[in-house]
N, CA, C and O of each residue as an XYZ file, in Angstrom:
920
protein
N     -22.861    -20.159      9.629
C     -21.595    -19.710      9.811
C     -21.012    -19.846     11.232
O     -21.583    -19.424     12.237
N     -19.715    -20.532     11.218
C     -19.157    -20.684     13.095
C     -18.748    -18.935     13.147
O     -18.537    -18.118     12.251
N     -18.757    -18.856     14.392
C     -18.024    -17.643     15.042
C     -16.794    -17.382     14.591
O     -16.085    -18.384     14.500
N     -16.204    -16.156     14.213
C     -14.935    -16.057     13.722
C     -14.626    -14.401     14.255
O     -15.404    -13.459     14.105
N     -13.224    -14.353     14.933
C     -12.766    -13.095     15.379
C     -12.457    -12.533     14.248
O     -11.736    -13.192     13.498
N     -12.962    -11.005     13.751
C     -12.706    -10.224     12.591
C     -12.173     -9.074     13.484
O     -12.808     -8.832     14.510
N     -11.045     -8.323     13.191
C     -10.752     -7.217     13.480
C     -11.034     -6.187     12.390
O     -10.724     -6.357     11.210
N     -11.595     -5.197     12.835
C     -11.933     -3.933     11.704
C     -10.845     -2.812     12.114
O     -10.772     -2.276     13.220
N     -10.133     -2.601     11.159
C      -8.838     -1.477     10.951
C      -9.619     -0.361     10.517
O      -9.776     -0.436      9.298
N     -10.333      0.933     11.154
C     -10.470      1.953     10.634
C      -9.001      2.982     10.166
O      -7.969      3.256     10.779
N      -9.510      3.350      8.815
C      -8.368      4.302      8.261
C      -8.759      5.854      8.399
O      -8.096      6.715      7.820
N      -9.777      6.139      9.130
C     -10.275      7.430      9.369
C     -10.248      7.492     10.658
O      -9.740      6.633     11.379
N     -10.966      8.841     11.156
C     -10.832      9.205     12.612
C     -11.687      8.302     13.583
O     -11.258      7.666     14.546
N     -12.886      8.374     13.165
C     -13.984      7.924     13.890
C     -14.705      6.504     13.163
O     -14.672      6.423     11.935
N     -15.200      5.659     13.784
C     -16.119      4.906     12.944
C     -17.116      4.625     13.476
O     -17.143      4.470     14.697
N     -18.173      4.488     12.730
C     -19.932      4.395     13.519
C     -19.966      2.901     13.529
O     -19.596      2.085     12.685
N     -20.592      2.740     14.887
C     -20.889      1.319     14.997
C     -22.175      0.603     14.377
O     -22.553     -0.561     14.511
N     -22.765      1.729     13.609
C     -23.842      1.182     12.931
C     -23.464      1.239     11.354
O     -24.277      1.116     10.438
N     -22.050      1.455     11.219
C     -21.418      1.088      9.640
C     -22.072     -0.141      8.933
O     -21.707     -1.268      9.270
N     -22.776     -0.018      8.217
C     -23.228     -1.414      7.438
C     -22.352     -2.593      7.515
O     -22.703     -3.728      7.839
N     -21.044     -2.157      7.145
C     -19.911     -3.422      6.917
C     -19.954     -3.886      8.357
O     -20.014     -5.113      8.437
N     -19.939     -3.222      9.571
C     -19.900     -3.948     10.799
C     -21.185     -4.590     11.308
O     -21.183     -5.553     12.075
N     -22.282     -4.000     10.834
C     -23.677     -4.734     11.268
C     -23.755     -6.098     10.463
O     -24.132     -7.139     11.002
N     -23.382     -6.020      9.171
C     -23.527     -7.274      8.241
C     -22.538     -8.553      8.810
O     -22.876     -9.737      8.814
N     -21.227     -8.004      9.289
C     -20.276     -8.961      9.719
C     -20.689     -9.685     11.028
O     -20.441    -10.838     11.381
N     -21.462     -8.597     11.720
C     -22.009     -9.535     12.979
C     -23.124    -10.287     12.710
O     -23.368    -11.332     13.315
N     -23.751     -9.874     11.928
C     -24.980    -11.029     11.443
C     -24.511    -12.060     10.809
O     -25.304    -12.997     10.720
N     -23.237    -12.237     10.223
C     -22.673    -13.251      9.524
C     -21.965    -14.248     10.741
O     -21.409    -15.315     10.484
N     -22.088    -13.744     11.932
C     -21.452    -14.601     13.055
C     -20.065    -14.247     13.226
O     -19.253    -15.135     13.487
N     -19.630    -12.795     13.082
C     -18.301    -12.620     13.418
C     -18.325    -11.696     14.447
O     -19.071    -10.718     14.431
N     -17.254    -12.047     15.683
C     -17.103    -11.312     16.844
C     -16.012    -10.088     16.094
O     -14.900    -10.320     15.620
N     -16.739     -8.721     16.165
C     -16.139     -7.672     15.358
C     -15.288     -7.044     16.641
O     -15.705     -6.966     17.796
N     -14.088     -6.648     16.184
C     -13.218     -5.562     17.316
C     -12.486     -4.757     16.613
O     -11.585     -5.272     15.950
N     -12.666     -3.336     16.566
C     -11.902     -2.412     16.333
C     -10.698     -2.326     16.677
O     -10.537     -2.368     17.897
N      -9.582     -2.197     15.929
C      -8.328     -2.092     16.244
C      -7.707     -0.901     15.451
O      -8.046     -0.907     14.268
N      -6.899      0.097     15.807
C      -6.404      1.191     15.318
C      -5.281      0.623     14.800
O      -4.730     -0.371     15.273
N      -4.792      1.460     13.476
C      -4.025      0.876     12.762
C      -2.509      1.063     13.481
O      -1.616      0.253     13.232
N      -2.297      2.206     14.400
C      -1.061      2.212     15.001
C      -0.727      1.415     16.049
O       0.388      1.438     16.571
N      -1.994      0.419     16.530
C      -1.911     -0.371     17.383
C      -1.609     -1.906     17.010
O      -1.440     -2.783     17.858
N      -1.561     -2.125     15.488
C      -1.474     -3.327     14.918
C      -0.482     -4.358     15.281
O      -0.645     -5.562     15.479
N       0.884     -3.421     15.336
C       2.028     -4.342     15.668
C       2.157     -4.946     16.980
O       2.728     -6.008     17.227
N       1.468     -4.033     17.945
C       1.620     -4.533     19.371
C       0.756     -6.000     19.739
O       1.102     -7.052     20.276
N      -0.542     -5.502     19.166
C      -1.697     -6.444     19.225
C      -1.410     -8.038     18.512
O      -1.593     -9.148     19.011
N      -0.942     -7.690     17.287
C      -0.475     -8.733     16.328
C       0.984     -9.857     17.168
O       1.304    -11.023     16.934
N       1.586     -8.776     18.217
C       2.521     -9.676     18.955
C       2.092    -10.672     19.753
O       2.864    -11.586     20.043
N       0.956    -10.646     20.167
C       0.309    -11.372     21.257
C      -0.877    -12.275     20.523
O      -1.150    -13.352     21.052
N      -1.503    -11.923     19.471
C      -2.670    -12.440     18.990
C      -2.865    -12.199     17.619
O      -2.162    -11.277     17.207
N      -3.640    -12.764     16.719
C      -4.076    -12.961     15.612
C      -5.515    -12.948     15.198
O      -6.100    -13.904     15.707
N      -6.127    -12.361     14.614
C      -7.700    -12.506     14.387
C      -7.684    -13.422     13.067
O      -6.756    -13.440     12.258
N      -8.990    -14.262     12.974
C      -9.125    -14.979     11.610
C      -8.941    -14.430     10.551
O      -8.138    -14.897      9.743
N      -9.750    -13.140     10.271
C      -9.904    -12.170      9.370
C     -10.004    -10.901      9.818
O     -10.457    -10.572     10.915
N      -9.450     -9.956      8.708
C      -9.600     -8.522      8.776
C     -10.231     -7.484      7.881
O     -10.028     -7.512      6.667
N     -10.925     -6.647      8.402
C     -11.408     -5.636      7.226
C     -10.810     -4.245      7.693
O     -10.856     -3.825      8.849
N     -10.287     -3.651      6.696
C      -9.749     -2.222      6.500
C     -10.718     -1.609      5.970
O     -11.132     -1.868      4.840
N     -11.282     -0.558      6.868
C     -12.353      0.177      6.586
C     -12.309      1.735      6.690
O     -11.827      2.398      7.609
N     -13.033      2.261      5.327
C     -13.085      3.678      5.320
C     -11.903      4.364      4.913
O     -10.849      3.756      4.724
N     -12.051      5.930      4.729
C     -11.019      6.504      4.314
C     -10.811      6.264      2.893
O     -11.594      5.610      2.204
N      -9.278      7.040      2.285
C      -9.056      6.902      1.091
C      -7.754      5.998      0.967
O      -7.232      5.405      1.912
N      -7.314      5.990     -0.348
C      -6.081      5.103     -0.355
C      -5.045      6.099      0.579
O      -5.226      7.315      0.648
N      -4.130      5.518      1.160
C      -3.232      6.099      2.349
C      -2.104      5.515      2.731
O      -1.838      4.410      2.258
N      -1.231      6.129      3.648
C      -0.186      5.388      4.267
C      -0.519      4.538      5.238
O       0.027      3.461      5.478
N      -1.787      5.226      6.023
C      -2.259      4.334      6.931
C      -2.977      2.961      6.694
O      -3.010      1.943      7.385
N      -3.520      3.264      5.528
C      -4.260      1.648      4.728
C      -3.131      0.884      4.381
O      -3.219     -0.308      4.677
N      -2.023      1.278      3.795
C      -1.076      0.372      3.088
C      -0.424     -0.174      4.222
O      -0.111     -1.358      4.102
N      -0.088      0.481      5.482
C       0.620      0.195      6.666
C      -0.004     -1.050      7.312
O       0.577     -2.054      7.727
N      -1.563     -0.711      7.304
C      -2.340     -1.727      8.021
C      -2.285     -3.079      7.182
O      -2.252     -4.191      7.710
N      -2.279     -2.835      5.745
C      -2.609     -4.098      4.965
C      -1.000     -4.887      5.055
O      -0.973     -6.114      4.963
N       0.071     -4.250      5.205
C       1.261     -4.811      5.277
C       1.519     -5.526      6.284
O       2.066     -6.613      6.095
N       1.186     -5.090      7.632
C       1.144     -5.841      8.951
C       0.365     -7.097      8.967
O       0.584     -8.192      9.484
N      -0.705     -6.584      8.183
C      -1.596     -8.189      8.254
C      -1.248     -9.237      7.293
O      -1.565    -10.420      7.420
N      -0.498     -8.675      6.205
C      -0.187     -9.598      5.342
C       0.795    -10.395      5.582
O       0.859    -11.561      5.194
N       1.921     -9.595      6.480
C       2.893    -10.283      6.864
C       2.657    -11.642      7.681
O       3.222    -12.731      7.578
N       1.572    -11.182      8.573
C       1.027    -12.539      9.304
C       0.164    -13.361      8.728
O      -0.567    -14.047      9.443
N       0.103    -13.431      7.504
C      -0.988    -13.954      6.627
C      -2.585    -14.049      7.156
O      -3.280    -15.065      7.125
N      -2.902    -12.982      7.552
C      -4.327    -12.724      7.752
C      -5.048    -12.235      6.672
O      -4.660    -11.194      6.143
N      -6.104    -12.852      6.223
C      -7.001    -12.560      5.092
C      -7.649    -11.179      5.366
O      -8.245    -10.956      6.420
N      -7.515    -10.282      4.402
C      -7.719     -8.766      4.487
C      -9.010     -8.410      3.342
O      -8.752     -8.533      2.144
N      -9.999     -8.094      3.651
C     -11.129     -7.302      2.989
C     -10.784     -5.860      3.147
O     -10.685     -5.349      4.262
N     -10.563     -5.069      1.810
C     -10.470     -3.761      2.113
C     -11.571     -2.895      1.543
O     -11.918     -3.073      0.376
N     -12.263     -1.771      2.453
C     -13.145     -1.024      1.753
C     -12.491      0.281      1.695
O     -11.825      0.676      2.652
N     -12.619      0.892      0.762
C     -11.750      2.604      0.669
C     -12.572      3.312     -0.234
O     -13.217      2.740     -1.112
N     -12.576      4.611     -0.043
C     -13.454      5.669     -0.924
C     -12.248      5.920     -2.010
O     -11.069      5.644     -1.788
N     -12.749      6.489     -3.214
C     -12.469      6.805     -4.254
C     -11.012      5.960     -4.561
O      -9.951      6.571     -4.433
N     -11.018      4.619     -4.943
C     -10.178      4.080     -5.410
C     -10.294      3.489     -7.011
O     -11.187      2.893     -7.613
N      -9.086      3.908     -7.341
C      -8.764      3.722     -8.834
C      -8.327      2.369     -9.089
O      -7.880      1.589     -8.249
N      -8.515      2.133    -10.476
C      -8.363      0.627    -11.079
C      -6.773      0.512    -10.495
O      -6.507     -0.456     -9.783
N      -5.840      1.393    -10.767
C      -4.469      1.165    -10.281
C      -4.443      0.821     -8.895
O      -3.821     -0.207     -8.630
N      -5.022      1.498     -7.861
C      -5.011      1.294     -6.638
C      -5.396      0.042     -6.137
O      -4.739     -0.547     -5.279
N      -6.622     -0.475     -6.723
C      -7.178     -1.816     -6.322
C      -6.234     -2.965     -6.992
O      -6.280     -4.080     -6.472
N      -5.491     -2.786     -7.970
C      -4.539     -3.642     -8.694
C      -3.415     -3.945     -7.549
O      -3.085     -5.040     -7.094
N      -2.954     -2.712     -7.238
C      -1.799     -2.661     -6.196
C      -2.061     -3.444     -5.041
O      -1.313     -4.336     -4.639
N      -3.472     -2.993     -4.341
C      -3.739     -3.657     -3.082
C      -3.986     -5.078     -3.329
O      -3.532     -5.852     -2.486
N      -4.726     -5.646     -4.490
C      -4.846     -7.098     -4.385
C      -3.515     -7.665     -4.861
O      -3.338     -8.840     -4.539
N      -2.475     -7.046     -5.606
C      -1.079     -7.355     -5.641
C      -0.435     -7.866     -4.508
O       0.252     -8.887     -4.501
N      -0.693     -7.064     -3.451
C      -0.092     -7.089     -2.313
C      -0.561     -7.866     -1.280
O      -0.098     -7.911     -0.140
N      -1.748     -8.641     -1.841
C      -2.160     -9.662     -0.860
C      -3.782     -9.524     -0.308
O      -4.391    -10.378      0.337
N      -4.225     -8.369     -0.698
C      -5.663     -8.272     -0.109
C      -6.422     -9.369     -0.775
O      -6.126     -9.702     -1.923
N      -7.365     -9.933     -0.131
C      -8.047    -11.291     -0.950
C      -9.706    -10.495     -1.817
O     -10.349    -10.853     -2.804
N      -9.838     -9.577     -1.049
C     -10.811     -8.601     -1.573
C     -10.729     -7.013     -1.290
O     -10.596     -6.469     -0.194
N     -10.851     -6.364     -2.658
C     -10.840     -4.887     -2.493
C     -12.294     -4.374     -3.121
O     -12.869     -4.857     -4.096
N     -12.715     -3.289     -2.310
C     -14.302     -2.690     -2.604
C     -14.023     -1.396     -2.606
O     -13.272     -0.877     -1.781
N     -14.734     -0.645     -3.736
C     -14.852      0.824     -3.494
C     -15.832      1.284     -3.072
O     -16.902      0.812     -3.458
N     -15.812      2.375     -2.125
C     -17.141      3.126     -1.600
C     -17.119      4.137     -2.464
O     -16.129      4.501     -3.098
N     -18.570      4.767     -2.520
C     -19.891      3.982     -1.795
C     -20.137      2.858     -2.639
O     -19.730      2.702     -3.790
N     -20.855      2.074     -1.942
C     -21.579      0.855     -2.593
C     -22.706      0.226     -1.896
O     -22.787      0.108     -0.674
N     -23.648     -0.205     -2.832
C     -24.712     -0.542     -2.094
C     -24.692     -1.694     -1.266
O     -23.902     -2.628     -1.406
N     -25.660     -1.601     -0.318
C     -25.911     -2.786      0.640
C     -25.923     -4.175      0.482
O     -25.597     -5.020      1.316
N     -26.468     -4.395     -1.052
C     -27.006     -5.816     -1.412
C     -25.358     -6.151     -1.682
O     -24.758     -6.982     -0.999
N     -24.760     -5.428     -2.709
C     -23.468     -5.799     -2.755
C     -22.372     -6.083     -1.862
O     -21.548     -6.997     -1.871
N     -22.572     -4.913     -0.943
C     -21.721     -4.986      0.214
C     -21.871     -6.356      1.065
O     -20.919     -6.873      1.650
N     -23.130     -6.856      1.060
C     -23.310     -7.883      1.781
C     -22.910     -9.276      1.077
O     -22.459    -10.228      1.715
N     -23.128     -9.281     -0.319
C     -22.700    -10.380     -0.918
C     -20.934    -10.561     -0.867
O     -20.490    -11.698     -0.706
N     -20.191     -9.653     -0.979
C     -18.667     -9.562     -0.877
C     -18.289    -10.126      0.483
O     -17.488    -11.051      0.620
N     -18.932     -9.495      1.501
C     -18.690     -9.928      2.706
C     -19.099    -11.457      3.155
O     -18.332    -12.135      3.838
N     -20.333    -11.920      2.725
C     -20.624    -13.293      2.634
C     -19.364    -13.989      2.097
O     -18.690    -14.690      2.852
N     -19.041    -13.815      0.842
C     -17.971    -14.690      0.012
C     -16.789    -14.577      0.923
O     -16.076    -15.558      1.136
N     -16.538    -13.295      1.520
C     -15.028    -13.318      2.245
C     -15.143    -14.155      3.494
O     -14.267    -15.008      3.641
N     -15.935    -14.071      4.276
C     -16.258    -14.876      5.502
C     -16.204    -16.175      5.016
O     -15.229    -16.853      5.338
N     -17.125    -16.689      4.250
C     -17.178    -18.273      3.575
C     -15.809    -18.879      3.325
O     -15.362    -19.950      3.736
N     -15.269    -17.993      2.592
C     -13.867    -18.507      1.911
C     -12.686    -18.427      2.832
O     -11.694    -19.117      2.599
N     -12.746    -17.486      4.044
C     -11.623    -17.378      4.423
C     -11.840    -17.297      6.006
O     -11.349    -16.475      6.780
N     -12.709    -18.371      6.287
C     -12.773    -18.859      7.927
C     -11.810    -19.574      8.238
O     -11.188    -19.432      9.291
N     -11.599    -20.297      7.509
C     -10.057    -21.046      7.707
C      -8.869    -20.233      7.946
O      -8.709    -19.169      7.349
N      -7.923    -20.741      8.897
C      -6.796    -19.947      8.748
C      -6.121    -20.015      7.682
O      -6.250    -21.057      7.040
N      -5.246    -19.014      7.173
C      -4.456    -19.103      5.857
C      -3.625    -19.922      5.685
O      -3.134    -20.364      6.724
N      -3.168    -20.411      4.549
C      -2.338    -21.481      4.474
C      -1.100    -20.767      3.971
O      -1.114    -19.876      3.122
N       0.342    -21.416      4.792
C       1.438    -20.667      4.693
C       2.097    -20.765      3.216
O       2.885    -19.874      2.900
N       1.775    -21.941      2.177
C       2.244    -22.066      1.027
C       1.485    -21.229      0.155
O       1.828    -21.520     -0.991
N       0.732    -20.447      0.144
C       0.150    -19.516     -1.148
C       1.128    -18.593     -1.311
O       1.629    -17.900     -0.426
N       1.438    -18.603     -2.697
C       2.283    -17.451     -3.294
C       1.675    -16.158     -3.739
O       0.993    -16.330     -4.749
N       1.695    -15.092     -3.377
C       1.011    -13.813     -3.639
C       2.087    -13.117     -4.822
O       3.262    -13.446     -4.981
N       1.431    -12.204     -5.494
C       2.153    -11.559     -6.527
C       3.136    -10.555     -5.913
O       2.902    -10.066     -4.807
N       4.071    -10.288     -6.512
C       5.136     -9.231     -5.810
C       4.664     -7.662     -6.247
O       4.277     -7.356     -7.374
N       4.759     -6.944     -5.348
C       4.480     -5.243     -5.695
C       5.565     -4.985     -6.402
O       6.626     -5.593     -6.253
N       5.320     -3.823     -7.434
C       6.051     -2.792     -8.038
C       7.249     -2.531     -7.280
O       7.134     -2.674     -6.062
N       8.436     -2.161     -7.753
C       9.549     -2.051     -7.056
C       9.192     -0.510     -6.450
O       9.386     -0.302     -5.252
N       8.725      0.435     -7.219
C       8.228      1.457     -7.115
C       6.809      2.004     -7.272
O       6.569      2.249     -8.454
N       6.047      2.204     -6.649
C       4.613      2.748     -6.663
C       4.424      4.287     -6.556
O       4.664      4.856     -5.491
N       4.032      4.903     -7.559
C       3.818      6.582     -7.495
C       2.523      7.019     -7.333
O       1.962      6.988     -8.428
N       1.786      7.417     -6.444
C       0.817      8.254     -6.495
C       0.802      9.594     -6.436
O       0.781     10.075     -5.303
N       0.807     10.476     -7.545
C       1.438     11.730     -7.682
C       0.759     12.448     -7.060
O       1.276     13.181     -6.217
N      -1.066     12.456     -7.365
C      -1.828     13.321     -6.749
C      -1.843     13.119     -5.231
O      -1.760     14.136     -4.544
N      -1.938     11.958     -4.639
C      -1.906     11.862     -3.270
C      -0.640     11.841     -2.495
O      -0.581     11.634     -1.283
N       0.515     12.102     -3.393
C       2.109     12.216     -3.005
C       2.558     10.941     -1.998
O       3.284     11.033     -1.008
N       1.900      9.688     -2.548
C       2.162      8.430     -1.948
C       3.622      7.788     -2.592
O       3.748      7.835     -3.816
N       4.343      7.396     -2.052
C       5.566      6.350     -2.685
C       5.507      5.188     -1.865
O       5.516      5.239     -0.635
N       5.435      3.938     -2.665
C       5.694      2.799     -1.964
C       6.992      2.038     -2.648
O       7.061      1.969     -3.875
N       7.815      1.580     -1.971
C       8.918      0.560     -2.440
C       8.524     -1.019     -2.044
O       8.223     -1.465     -0.937
N       8.606     -1.557     -3.042
C       8.056     -2.930     -2.850
C       6.911     -3.005     -1.839
O       6.782     -3.948     -1.059
N       6.016     -1.861     -1.905
C       4.667     -2.086     -0.863
C       4.915     -1.142      0.160
O       3.900     -0.671      0.672
N       6.049     -0.727      0.607
C       6.228     -0.299      1.870
C       6.544      1.360      1.642
O       7.393      1.883      0.920
N       5.534      1.983      2.537
C       5.711      3.422      2.473
C       6.951      4.307      2.418
O       7.776      4.102      3.308
N       7.164      5.056      1.712
C       8.629      6.009      1.825
C       8.083      7.547      1.697
O       7.375      8.018      0.807
N       8.534      8.079      2.659
C       8.345      9.689      3.053
C       9.544     10.313      2.353
O      10.730     10.041      2.538
N       8.924     11.360      1.366
C       9.793     11.696      0.253
C       9.359     13.456      0.179
O       8.261     13.852      0.570
N      10.280     14.258     -0.311
C       9.871     15.576     -0.492
C       9.357     15.751     -1.684
O       9.281     14.813     -2.477
N       8.857     17.202     -2.025
C       8.318     17.237     -3.422
C       9.426     17.065     -4.656
O       9.192     16.620     -5.779
N      10.706     17.547     -4.128
C      11.769     17.352     -5.203
C      12.177     15.952     -5.352
O      12.638     15.602     -6.438
N      12.076     15.182     -4.480
C      12.312     13.666     -4.632
C      11.302     12.939     -5.407
O      11.469     11.957     -6.130
N       9.985     13.728     -5.080
C       8.983     12.918     -5.792
C       9.055     13.093     -7.218
O       8.798     12.200     -8.026
N       9.456     14.414     -7.548
C       9.758     14.940     -9.142
C      10.911     14.091     -9.524
O      10.882     13.752    -10.707
N      11.891     13.670     -8.854
C      12.918     12.747     -9.227
C      12.276     11.406     -9.540
O      12.284     11.061    -10.722
N      11.747     10.643     -8.683
C      11.122      9.720     -8.707
C      10.341      9.407    -10.194
O      10.531      8.544    -11.051
N       9.356     10.550    -10.077
C       8.485     10.467    -11.120
C       9.260     10.221    -12.368
O       9.030      9.225    -13.054
N      10.087     11.017    -12.658
C      10.743     11.006    -14.111
C      11.421      9.503    -14.353
O      11.259      8.829    -15.371
N      12.150      9.157    -13.286
C      12.799      7.561    -13.450
C      11.935      6.627    -13.557
O      12.148      5.661    -14.290
N      10.528      6.791    -12.659
C       9.761      5.988    -12.888
C       9.182      5.694    -14.219
O       9.134      4.607    -14.795
N       8.764      6.818    -14.597
C       8.278      6.929    -16.122
C       9.041      6.212    -17.295
O       8.495      5.787    -18.313
N      10.284      6.144    -17.026
C      11.465      5.576    -17.702
C      12.169      4.129    -17.521
O      13.077      3.577    -18.142
N      11.288      3.701    -16.292
C      11.918      2.441    -15.446
C      12.766      1.614    -16.563
O      12.275      1.223    -17.622
N      13.987      1.428    -16.199
C      15.064      0.287    -16.964
C      15.607      1.427    -17.854
O      16.696      0.912    -18.108
N      15.624      2.352    -18.368
C      16.095      3.403    -19.202
C      17.030      4.516    -18.474
O      16.744      5.047    -17.400
N      18.113      4.758    -19.186
C      19.047      5.937    -18.396
C      18.331      7.249    -18.745
O      18.004      7.593    -19.881
N      18.117      7.989    -17.514
C      17.615      9.305    -17.640
C      18.739     10.331    -17.474
O      19.188     10.458    -16.335
N      19.260     11.091    -18.468
C      20.458     12.105    -18.085
C      20.519     13.045    -17.167
O      19.442     13.492    -16.775
N      21.447     13.444    -16.740
C      21.496     14.380    -15.184
C      20.869     15.395    -15.684
O      19.921     15.773    -14.994
N      21.131     16.180    -16.986
C      20.356     17.462    -17.320
C      19.121     17.190    -17.439
O      18.547     18.271    -17.313
N      18.172     16.177    -17.652
C      16.931     16.026    -17.375
C      16.487     16.013    -16.215
O      15.524     16.694    -15.865
N      17.281     15.052    -15.285
C      16.955     15.251    -13.898
C      16.748     16.537    -13.093
O      15.895     16.822    -12.252
N      18.017     17.390    -13.713
C      18.070     18.503    -12.982
C      17.094     19.372    -13.116
O      16.710     20.060    -12.171
N      16.468     19.451    -14.590
C      15.385     20.127    -15.245
C      14.277     19.929    -14.222
O      13.769     20.768    -13.478
N      13.999     18.553    -14.361
C      12.985     18.125    -13.378
C      12.774     18.847    -12.108
O      11.647     19.147    -11.714
N      14.093     19.186    -11.329
C      14.047     19.681    -10.122
C      13.786     21.242    -10.368
O      13.751     21.933     -9.350
N      13.632     21.770    -11.393
C      13.765     23.208    -11.778
C      14.954     23.869    -11.763
O      14.897     25.085    -11.583
N      16.270     23.238    -11.944
C      17.580     23.622    -11.458
C      18.286     22.994    -12.647
O      18.887     21.928    -12.514
N      18.217     23.708    -13.940
C      18.701     23.003    -15.098
C      20.176     23.123    -15.075
O      20.781     22.539    -15.974
N      20.957     23.885    -14.059
C      22.352     24.127    -14.357
C      22.923     23.439    -12.540
O      23.975     23.799    -12.010
N      22.081     22.592    -11.999
C      22.371     21.920    -10.856
C      23.453     21.178    -11.285
O      23.374     20.549    -12.341
N      24.710     21.161    -10.435
C      25.782     20.447    -10.357
C      25.610     18.644    -10.391
O      24.671     17.956     -9.991
N      26.776     18.279    -10.966
C      26.207     16.397    -10.557
C      26.831     16.054     -9.173
O      26.689     14.912     -8.736
N      27.394     16.826     -8.590
C      27.437     16.664     -7.040
C      26.342     16.699     -6.372
O      25.995     15.737     -5.687
N      25.450     18.092     -6.490
C      24.313     18.184     -5.822
C      23.126     17.209     -6.239
O      22.236     16.813     -5.486
N      23.303     16.867     -7.733
C      22.104     15.859     -7.955
C      22.196     14.630     -7.282
O      21.246     13.953     -6.891
N      23.696     14.315     -7.138
C      24.182     13.175     -6.462
C      23.516     12.940     -4.846
O      23.007     11.963     -4.296
N      23.755     14.135     -4.474
C      23.109     14.426     -3.049
C      21.857     14.048     -2.904
O      21.560     13.412     -1.892
N      20.778     14.388     -3.969
C      19.550     14.341     -3.834
C      19.154     12.480     -4.042
O      18.264     11.831     -3.493
N      20.089     12.082     -4.930
C      19.773     10.623     -5.231
C      20.219      9.627     -4.151
O      19.736      8.558     -3.780
N      21.330     10.344     -3.758
C      21.905      9.765     -2.222
C      20.752      9.547     -1.063
O      20.497      8.525     -0.425
N      20.142     10.844     -1.006
C      19.094     10.742      0.023
C      17.838      9.769     -0.090
O      17.264      9.213      0.846
N      17.578      9.699     -1.285
C      16.531      9.031     -2.052
C      16.851      7.454     -1.816
O      15.997      6.614     -1.531
N      18.046      7.244     -1.964
C      18.729      5.716     -1.603
C      18.669      5.298     -0.224
O      18.570      4.137      0.172
N      18.747      6.491      0.566
C      18.933      6.029      2.060
C      17.479      5.828      2.571
O      17.241      4.952      3.403
N      16.574      6.578      2.111
C      15.177      6.276      2.385
C      14.506      5.151      2.023
O      13.597      4.646      2.681
N      15.042      4.644      0.730
C      14.476      3.594      0.524
C      15.039      2.284      1.231
O      14.380      1.276      1.487
N      16.409      2.500      1.499
C      16.869      1.511      2.454
C      16.469      1.317      3.680
O      16.443      0.214      4.225
N      16.097      2.493      4.244
C      15.371      2.452      5.451
C      14.179      1.690      5.575
O      13.847      1.128      6.618
N      13.397      1.664      4.291
C      12.151      1.096      4.385
C      12.442     -0.597      4.120
O      11.555     -1.431      4.300
N      13.621     -0.896      3.735
C      13.818     -2.391      3.989
C      13.576     -2.548      2.467
O      12.991     -3.587      2.160
N      13.875     -1.814      1.580
C      13.715     -1.900     -0.039
C      15.368     -2.377     -0.389
O      16.390     -2.003      0.187
N      15.243     -3.217     -1.399
C      16.614     -3.273     -2.343
C      16.904     -2.334     -2.890
O      16.096     -1.412     -2.779
N      18.050     -2.095     -3.665
C      18.432     -0.953     -4.384
C      17.691     -0.589     -5.437
O      17.577     -1.553     -6.194
N      17.133      0.365     -5.833
C      16.264      0.556     -6.912
C      16.759      1.904     -7.935
O      16.298      2.191     -9.040
N      17.708      2.514     -7.266
C      18.287      3.543     -8.381
C      19.647      3.141     -8.643
O      20.353      2.755     -7.711
N      20.144      3.204    -10.006
C      21.302      2.961    -10.225
C      22.172      4.126    -11.034
O      21.714      4.876    -11.897
N      23.348      4.098    -10.611
C      24.169      5.306    -11.207
C      24.730      4.529    -12.494
O      25.168      3.380    -12.432
N      24.650      5.441    -13.894
C      25.514      4.835    -14.788
C      26.483      5.880    -15.230
O      26.244      7.048    -15.535
N      27.505      5.309    -15.212
C      28.794      6.291    -14.952
C      28.959      7.340    -16.401
O      29.064      6.812    -17.508
N      28.965      8.326    -16.296
C      29.079      9.297    -17.557
C      27.776      9.789    -17.952
O      27.747     10.801    -18.651
N      26.555      9.155    -17.567
C      25.457      9.089    -18.467
C      24.111      9.763    -17.332
O      23.506     10.826    -17.470
N      23.989      8.986    -16.513
C      22.528      9.516    -15.475
C      22.502      8.380    -14.651
O      23.413      7.596    -14.387
N      21.053      8.403    -14.192
C      20.687      7.295    -13.200
C      19.474      6.448    -14.159
O      19.087      6.725    -15.294
N      19.127      5.535    -13.420
C      17.863      4.578    -13.877
C      17.450      3.751    -12.915
O      18.254      3.254    -12.126
N      16.225      3.521    -12.870
C      15.142      2.796    -12.233
C      15.396      1.199    -12.174
O      15.236      0.492    -13.169
N      15.688      0.840    -11.281
C      15.810     -0.821    -11.310
C      14.579     -1.304    -10.907
O      14.072     -0.822     -9.894
N      13.870     -2.389    -11.681
C      12.739     -2.993    -11.276
C      11.552     -2.615    -11.939
O      11.642     -1.893    -12.932
N      10.378     -3.024    -11.509
C       9.301     -2.449    -12.050
C       8.797     -1.318    -11.320
O       8.978     -1.177    -10.110
N       8.058     -0.375    -12.171
C       7.268      0.926    -11.562
C       5.930      1.086    -12.002
O       5.635      0.671    -13.122
N       5.035      1.655    -11.248
C       3.877      1.996    -11.431
C       3.563      3.371    -11.082
O       3.758      3.646     -9.898
N       3.117      4.312    -11.836
C       2.741      5.696    -12.007
C       1.226      6.156    -11.845
O       0.828      6.360    -12.991
N       0.224      6.405    -10.958
C      -0.819      7.083    -11.125
C      -1.217      8.190    -10.579
O      -2.297      8.684    -10.901
């Protein structure tokens, strides 16, 4: 196989140079370079790798942000992460990952997947490829992770409770009293509830998302677009 520049983006604090994925990638002819997730925007402003490997850790904001930056520049990505659920894998693939593999994994399977990835994506990505769009709202309740069209959104516990109820009934109107109850404040005024919703809308807008929460006059609120809750 030809020499290929591969960036390895670690989503945990330390990366072992003898990590099997790195050793195998080098054996396949890849020039491997580690790039921290927070340095991706600056590095990608001046150069791009042929392929990238997001390595280690669990499903997290760092992982999602790293994939977003690489996907925006159409860099083929393989993701290796711990404790991935089927929903996580589906979301990452839907957002453009070429391959997703949960850890731990046998070295034989890892080698096979890496060989296929390097072989299939050695050429530069084609700009005309169409990727499946991520859901309007993705909620990982246990990990308290919120994505708006694939972009991480930082929310409070109260905001997560509101989003959870709206997302589970995506497209349907949720009455104000039910939303107030979800906040643990059954007597919450309509104005106070509107303040909570308004802050959520601002956060989604700041993340570059189109409007996802709609007011239904005299009734309540509903979530617009697709939603996924895990």
